[in-house]
N, C-alpha and C positions, 0 to 999 in steps of 0.2 A: 523346041526346047524352052522351058521356063527359066526365067532369071529372077533371083531374089537378091535385091540390092539394098544395102543399108548406108545411110550417111548420118553420123552423130546419133545413132540409135533410132533413126527414123527410116520407115520402110518406103522404098519406091514403088508407089501403087497408082500409075497413070490411069485415069478413067475408072479407078476402083478396082482394078484387076492386076494380077501379076503379068509383067510383059513376057511375050513369047518371041522366038525368033532364032535363027541360026547364029546370029552375032549379038553380042551385048548391046542394049539400047543406049548404054552409057560408055564412053571410052574409058578403058581401065588404065590407070597409071602403070608405068614399068615397075615390075616387081610385085604386082598385086597378086595375092594367092586366090586362086578360084577354087572354091569348095565344090566337090562332087557329091551331090545329094542323091537319095534313092529316087526311083522312077515315080513321077507324079502324073497321074492320069494317062499312063502308057508312054510318057515323054520323058527324056532326060531333064534334070534340073540342076542348075548351078547357082552358086551364090558367092558374093564378095562384098566387101566393105570399102567404101571410099574414104580417102584421107579427110580429116577434119577440115583442112584447108583447101580442099578441092575447089577448083575455079570453074564453075559451070559456064561462065561467060566466054571461056575460050574453048568450047567444045561445039561440035556441029550437031549435037544431039537434037532430034526433033520433038522428043516428048517431055523434056525436062523443063519444069518450072517449079516455083516455091510451093504450089499446091499439090505437087506430085509426090510429096513425101508426107507420111502420116505416122502417127504412133502406132507401135505394133499392137497395143491393146485395142485401138480404135479399128484396126484392120479386122477384128473379129466379127464386127457387125456388117462387113462388106464382103468378105471372102468366104468361099466354101470352107467348111471345117478342116478338110484335108490340106487346103492351101495355107490356112492360118497355122496349122500345126507344123508344116514344112517350113514356113517362115520362122517359126519359133525355134525349130531345130537349127536352122541357119544361123539365127541370132546367137544361140548358145555355142556354136562352133566358133563364130567370130569373137565371142567373149573369151573363149579358151585360147584363141590365137593371140588376142590382145594381152592376156594375163599370164601366159606361160611361154615366156621368150627365153629363159635361161634355165638350166638344170638346177634343181634344188639340192643335188648332192655334190657336184663338182664345180658348178657355176658356168659351164660352158654353154654356148647357144643351143637352142633346140631347133629341129627341123621336123617338117611333116613326114610321117612314116607310112601311115595309112590314111584313109578318108576321115578316121575319127581318132587318131592318135599321133603323138609327136615322140621323137627319139633324140636323145642327146648325141651330139656329133662327136663327143669324146669318150664317155663311159658307156654309151649306147643304152642308158636308162630309158625305158619306154613309158609314157604317161597318157592317161586318158582324161577327158573332161570330168571334173569333179561336180558331182550333182548333190546339191543341198537338199536333204529330205526333211519335209515338214508334215506335221499333222494338223488337221483341223476337225473340231468335233461339235456335232449338234447335241445339245443337252436339253432334254424335255422334262417337264414336270406337269402331269395332267394335260391340260390344253394350252400350256405355255411353253415357250422356247427361250432359253437364255440367249440374249443378244448383248454384244459388248462394243464399245468404241475404244479402239487402240489409239494411242497417242500419235502414231505415225499415220493415221488415216488422213487422207485428203478428202475434204467434204464432210457431210454431216450424217452419212449412212452409219448403220450399225452392222457388225458382222458377227462372227463366231470365235470362240477361243482357238487360238493356233499357236504353234511354236515349233522349234527345231528339234529333231532327234539328236540325242547326245550319244556318245560312245558307251557301249556296254549296256544298253537298254533296249528292250523290245518296243515295238510300236505301241502296244497297249500300255506298257509302263510309261512311255512318253505321254500319251493322252492323259493318263492319271495325274502324272506329275505336273504337266502344264496347267491342267484345270486347278489342282490344288495350289500351285504357286501363284497363279494370276487371280483366282476368285475365292479360294479358301473352301471351295465346296467339295463334297465326296460324290462320286458318281458309281454306277453300276451298269451291267448289261452292255459293256463296250462291244460294238460290232463294226466290222469293216463295212464301208458304204461303196466308195469308188476312188480312183486317183486320176491325176491329170498332170501332164508336163506344165511346168510353171517358168517359162523362160525369161524371168525378170531378176537377175539375169540367168540363172541356171539352176532350176530347182524341180522338185517333184512334190506335188501336194497330194497327201493321202488322207481321205475323208473317212470319219468314224461317226457313229451315233451312239449316244449313251443316255441313261436315265439319272435324274437327280436322286441322290441317296441320303443327303443331309448336309448340315452345315449352313451358316449364314454368310452372305456375301461380304467379303473384305478384299478389296482390290490391291493388286500389286501396282503402286502408284506410277512406277517408271514405265509400265507397259500399258495400262488401261486408264482412261479417263472416266468412264462410267460403265455400268453394267446393269441389266435387270431382266426379269422374266416378263415376257409380253405374251398376251393372248393372240390366238391365230387371227382374230378379227380387229385387232388393234396394234398392228405392226408399225414401227417407225420406217423411215427410208432404209432399204436393204440393198446389198451389193448388186452389181451389174451381173448379167446373165453369164458373162465369161467365166465367173469364179466358181470353185468348188463350194464356196459358202452359200452362194445363190442356189446351186443345185441341191444342196442338202436342205435348205429352207423350202424350196419349191416341192421337193419330195415330201416333206412333212405336211405342207398345205393341202396336198392331194386328198388327205383323209377327210378334210373338212369342206370339200367341193360338193 
């Protein structure tokens, strides 16, 4: 059995792998909810989160040390993709458990009803994890690509225009709106590229490509700090390979290999 264990949003990854065994490698406090996940590599998989104030010093765990816990994003470079994706699913369920404790209709406590849903103990309203849908788009102009730096970026890298889907709009309408709002540019030939789960904390990133159609750059100051078109052979620092932004950029660079 695989065990996916989080503590303060850090993933327990002793020796760079998900722990396995019939019993959890870390003692679970009374009342801990154990999440049952889909089969992983032919084996059952379970997950749980340790309390913020969990005292590791009072346990008999053999594998636990400060270096045993790492950021989920960092685990992408260490784990097989299927293991990273399962850890992301576990983190989203834990986030759901942490943030949906009471019924939004009657205020009564919620309890787990299925592996992926909760139900109100009073009015029996059932709810599932809310997934925030976001788009990200690669805009090209001849042999250039539009790269932006968002104000919430950590580090000096450049990424792509992105934003959240609003009620009542299609994905393509969202792409066009976000580009116009953030850069003042017009685009055409919007095409679907790919999508990926984005468990930070609970989202779905949907990638698109588009061509520049007109307009001059005028940035939405509260969202972007800078933006420019870059040639394929003069790119600034770009995102980590984990991200949909990097997948889109790498796909574009293939034509120049």
